[in-house]
C-alpha positions in Angstrom: 63.3 -34.6 -48.5 62.1 -36.1 -45.7 59.1 -38.7 -45.1 55.4 -37.8 -44.9 54.5 -36.2 -41.9 52.1 -39.1 -40.9 55.0 -41.5 -41.5 57.2 -39.3 -39.3 54.9 -39.3 -36.7 54.5 -43.1 -36.7 58.1 -43.4 -36.7 58.6 -40.8 -33.9 55.8 -42.8 -31.7 57.9 -46.0 -32.1 61.3 -44.3 -31.1 60.0 -42.9 -28.1 58.3 -46.1 -26.8 61.5 -47.9 -27.6 64.0 -45.5 -26.0 64.6 -47.3 -23.0 65.6 -50.5 -24.8 67.8 -48.6 -27.6 71.4 -50.4 -27.8 71.3 -51.8 -24.4 69.7 -54.8 -22.4 66.1 -55.2 -22.0 64.7 -52.6 -19.6 68.1 -51.1 -18.9 68.5 -47.7 -20.2 72.0 -46.6 -21.5 73.0 -50.5 -21.4 76.4 -51.1 -23.3 75.5 -51.2 -26.9 74.9 -54.2 -28.8 75.2 -55.1 -32.5 72.0 -55.1 -34.4 72.4 -58.6 -35.4 72.7 -59.6 -31.6 70.5 -57.1 -30.4 67.2 -57.0 -28.4 64.5 -58.3 -30.1 61.2 -56.3 -30.5 58.1 -58.1 -31.9 55.0 -56.2 -33.6 51.5 -57.7 -33.5 50.2 -57.0 -36.7 46.7 -57.9 -38.1 47.1 -56.2 -41.5 44.9 -53.3 -40.7 46.0 -49.8 -41.2 47.2 -49.3 -37.6 49.0 -52.3 -37.1 50.6 -52.2 -40.5 51.7 -48.6 -40.2 53.4 -49.5 -36.6 55.2 -52.6 -38.4 56.6 -50.6 -41.1 57.9 -48.0 -38.6 59.5 -50.7 -36.4 61.3 -52.2 -39.6 62.7 -48.7 -40.1 63.6 -47.5 -36.7 64.8 -50.8 -34.9 68.1 -51.2 -36.7 68.8 -47.3 -36.1 68.2 -47.9 -32.6 70.5 -51.1 -32.5 67.4 -53.4 -32.3 66.0 -56.5 -33.9 62.6 -56.4 -35.2 60.1 -59.2 -35.9 56.4 -59.7 -36.8 53.7 -61.9 -35.4 50.2 -62.1 -36.9 47.4 -64.1 -35.1 45.0 -66.2 -37.3 41.7 -66.4 -35.5 40.1 -68.9 -38.2 36.8 -67.0 -37.7 36.8 -65.8 -41.5 37.2 -67.3 -44.9 40.9 -66.6 -46.1 42.4 -65.6 -42.7 45.0 -68.3 -43.2 46.0 -66.9 -46.5 46.2 -63.3 -45.4 48.2 -64.3 -42.4 50.8 -65.8 -44.6 50.7 -62.7 -46.9 51.8 -60.7 -43.8 54.6 -63.0 -43.1 55.8 -62.9 -46.8 55.5 -59.0 -46.6 57.6 -58.9 -43.2 61.2 -59.1 -44.7 60.5 -56.2 -47.1 59.6 -54.1 -44.1 62.9 -55.0 -42.2 60.9 -57.7 -40.0 62.7 -61.0 -39.2 61.6 -63.1 -37.6 58.0 -63.3 -38.9 55.6 -65.7 -37.8 51.5 -66.7 -38.2 50.1 -67.9 -35.1 47.0 -70.0 -35.2 44.7 -70.1 -32.6 41.2 -71.7 -31.6 38.6 -69.0 -30.3 36.5 -70.9 -27.6 36.2 -69.3 -24.3 33.7 -67.3 -22.0 32.8 -63.9 -22.3 31.5 -63.9 -25.9 33.4 -63.9 -29.0 35.1 -60.6 -28.7 36.6 -61.8 -25.4 37.1 -65.3 -26.4 39.3 -64.0 -29.6 41.4 -61.3 -27.3 42.2 -63.8 -24.8 43.2 -66.4 -27.2 45.4 -63.7 -29.2 47.0 -62.6 -25.9 47.9 -66.0 -25.1 49.5 -66.9 -28.4 51.4 -63.5 -28.4 52.6 -64.1 -24.9 53.7 -67.7 -25.6 55.6 -66.7 -28.7 57.3 -63.6 -27.3 58.6 -66.1 -24.4 59.9 -68.6 -27.0 61.6 -65.9 -29.1 63.0 -64.2 -26.0 61.5 -60.7 -27.0 61.6 -57.8 -24.7 58.4 -56.1 -25.9 55.7 -56.5 -28.3 54.2 -53.4 -30.0 50.3 -53.1 -30.3 48.7 -50.9 -32.7 46.2 -49.4 -30.5 45.5 -45.7 -31.6 43.9 -42.8 -29.9 40.4 -43.5 -31.3 40.7 -47.1 -29.7 41.5 -45.4 -26.5 38.4 -43.2 -26.7 36.3 -46.2 -27.6 37.4 -48.2 -24.6 36.9 -45.2 -22.2 33.3 -45.1 -23.6 32.3 -48.8 -23.2 33.8 -49.0 -19.5 32.0 -45.8 -18.8 28.8 -47.5 -19.7 29.6 -50.2 -17.3 29.9 -47.8 -14.5 33.5 -48.4 -14.1 36.0 -46.6 -11.6 39.1 -44.5 -12.2 41.2 -47.2 -12.9 38.9 -49.0 -15.5 38.6 -45.4 -17.1 42.3 -45.1 -17.3 41.8 -47.1 -20.6 44.7 -49.0 -22.0 48.2 -48.4 -20.7 51.0 -47.5 -22.8 52.9 -50.3 -21.1 51.6 -53.3 -19.3 54.5 -56.2 -19.0 55.9 -56.9 -22.2 53.3 -55.2 -24.4 53.4 -51.5 -25.4 51.2 -49.4 -27.4 53.1 -46.5 -29.0 50.3 -44.9 -31.2 48.0 -44.0 -28.4 48.5 -40.5 -29.0 47.9 -40.5 -32.6 44.5 -40.8 -34.6 43.3 -43.8 -36.5 43.1 -41.6 -39.6 47.1 -40.8 -39.3 47.8 -44.5 -39.7 45.8 -44.6 -42.7 47.6 -41.6 -44.0 51.2 -43.4 -43.4 50.1 -46.4 -45.1 49.1 -44.6 -48.3 52.4 -42.7 -48.2 54.4 -46.0 -48.0 52.4 -47.7 -50.6 51.0 -50.2 -48.2 47.6 -51.7 -48.7 45.9 -52.3 -45.3 43.1 -55.0 -44.8 39.9 -53.9 -43.4 38.6 -56.3 -40.9 34.6 -56.8 -41.5 34.4 -57.4 -37.9 35.2 -53.7 -37.4 32.0 -52.6 -39.0 29.8 -55.6 -37.9 27.1 -54.1 -35.4 26.9 -57.3 -33.7 29.9 -56.3 -31.8 30.0 -53.8 -29.2 33.2 -51.8 -30.3 32.0 -51.2 -33.9 28.7 -49.8 -32.6 30.5 -47.5 -30.4 32.8 -46.5 -33.1 30.2 -46.1 -36.0 27.2 -45.1 -34.1 28.0 -43.4 -30.6 31.1 -41.5 -31.4 29.9 -39.9 -34.5 26.6 -39.0 -32.5 28.7 -37.3 -29.9 30.9 -35.4 -32.4 27.7 -33.9 -33.8 26.0 -33.1 -30.8 29.2 -31.8 -28.9 31.4 -30.6 -31.5 34.8 -32.0 -32.6 37.5 -33.4 -30.4 35.5 -35.9 -28.3 37.8 -38.7 -29.0 40.8 -36.7 -27.9 38.9 -35.7 -24.9 38.2 -38.7 -24.0 41.7 -40.0 -24.5 42.9 -37.0 -22.4 40.1 -38.1 -19.8 42.1 -41.8 -19.7 45.5 -40.1 -19.1 44.2 -38.1 -16.4 42.3 -41.2 -14.8 45.6 -43.2 -14.7 47.4 -40.7 -12.8 44.8 -40.5 -10.3 44.4 -44.3 -10.0 48.3 -44.6 -9.6 48.2 -42.3 -6.7 45.1 -44.1 -5.2 46.8 -47.6 -5.6 49.9 -46.2 -4.0 47.9 -45.0 -1.0 46.0 -48.1 -0.8 49.4 -50.2 -0.8 50.1 -48.4 2.4 46.5 -49.1 4.0 46.7 -52.7 3.1 50.1 -52.9 4.9 48.9 -51.2 8.0 45.6 -53.3 8.1 46.7 -56.5 7.3 47.1 -59.0 10.7 49.5 -62.0 10.8 46.6 -64.4 10.3 45.5 -62.6 7.0 42.8 -60.5 8.2 42.2 -56.9 7.9 42.0 -54.5 10.7 38.5 -52.8 10.3 39.2 -49.7 12.3 42.4 -49.1 10.2 40.3 -49.4 6.7 37.5 -47.1 8.2 39.9 -44.2 8.4 40.9 -44.4 4.8 39.0 -42.5 2.2 36.2 -44.7 0.3 38.3 -44.9 -3.0 41.5 -46.1 -1.0 39.4 -48.5 1.3 37.6 -50.1 -1.6 40.9 -50.9 -3.4 42.3 -52.8 -0.7 39.0 -54.8 -0.1 39.2 -55.4 -4.1 42.8 -56.4 -3.6 42.3 -58.9 -0.7 39.1 -60.5 -2.5 41.3 -61.2 -5.6 44.0 -62.5 -3.3 41.7 -64.8 -1.8 40.4 -66.2 -5.2 37.7 -64.1 -6.4 38.3 -63.5 -10.0 38.8 -59.9 -11.1 37.0 -60.0 -14.1 33.6 -61.3 -12.0 34.2 -58.9 -9.3 32.0 -55.7 -9.8 31.8 -52.6 -7.7 28.2 -53.9 -6.2 30.4 -56.7 -4.5 33.0 -54.2 -3.2 30.3 -51.9 -1.9 28.6 -54.7 0.0 32.1 -55.6 1.6 32.7 -52.2 2.5 29.5 -52.0 4.5 31.2 -54.4 6.8 33.6 -51.5 7.7 31.2 -48.5 7.4 27.8 -49.8 8.4 28.7 -52.6 10.7 25.7 -53.7 12.8 26.3 -57.5 13.2 25.1 -58.4 10.0 26.0 -61.7 8.0 29.0 -61.9 5.6 28.9 -61.2 2.2 29.2 -63.6 -0.6 31.8 -62.7 -3.5 32.4 -64.2 -7.1 34.6 -67.4 -7.1 33.4 -69.2 -3.9 34.9 -66.4 -1.7 33.3 -64.8 1.2 34.2 -61.9 3.5 33.1 -61.9 7.3 33.6 -59.4 10.1 34.9 -61.2 13.4 36.0 -59.3 16.4 36.8 -56.0 14.4 38.4 -57.9 11.7 37.6 -58.8 8.2 38.3 -62.2 7.0 38.1 -63.5 3.3 37.1 -67.1 3.5 35.8 -69.9 1.5 32.1 -69.5 0.3 29.5 -68.6 3.3 27.0 -70.8 1.9 
């Protein structure tokens, strides 16, 4: 008798996600098989919630069958009473799931952008450092289809472009998200079938945070008004936007190369021939390269810089975040120190 269908779904997602690492060197499909005890290490970031717990169990099951080693990382943000003990419980659970090494990483949440952003930044910094130290080929994250839908809605509310609306990528550097095609409910079913007891983070229902409001207030209203399948449709939109954004980025690579001068300026006439979506990508890339922080660089800034190409009448330059300015001189755009 086979596993519960939900368990099979999660395991299948993990196998597909790790196919390129199976039995070979990191990132080299079809590499020479290696013994499991010396194989490539894959880590799972586990909070103890249903999504990451189901993912951890699936990795522990699949890894040895793929010729891989598997380990677990959990991050203690120190924001809730008992968080340290929960982290220790996960480390103790890990060997029973076939995960070794297992580590609890303690972080200090103190940064800009609000508590959600600060916690995320601290978490990823700790995970990345541990992955480097342990020489891991990949770190699996438990984001689901529902997380993707929530991300698209939040970014849509900010007036984001197609790259931002493409949501969370399946692969980003060492990070991989095998569960983006599975609903959150499916991971709960998998945990129940395996006899695992997930921990429900109270922050996930706290209306003080944006994502819980989207999850518990906005999405249910959309489902009630528009019918079922809204989350699936939003996740599908993310995939389509990602395909479009990838194509536009490749086009922008070509325009950037053709417009770039030896002194670092961009030829306005070359930019003017490109469609707006491509041209603005080039301008954004040049601004970031000049030192303007990507997180602070909004559409309004790029649109103002774009007018130096499309609506040129001798106007002054444009100030961008991070002490960067963009000016037009003799038909060329230059990204310089702040104009003030």
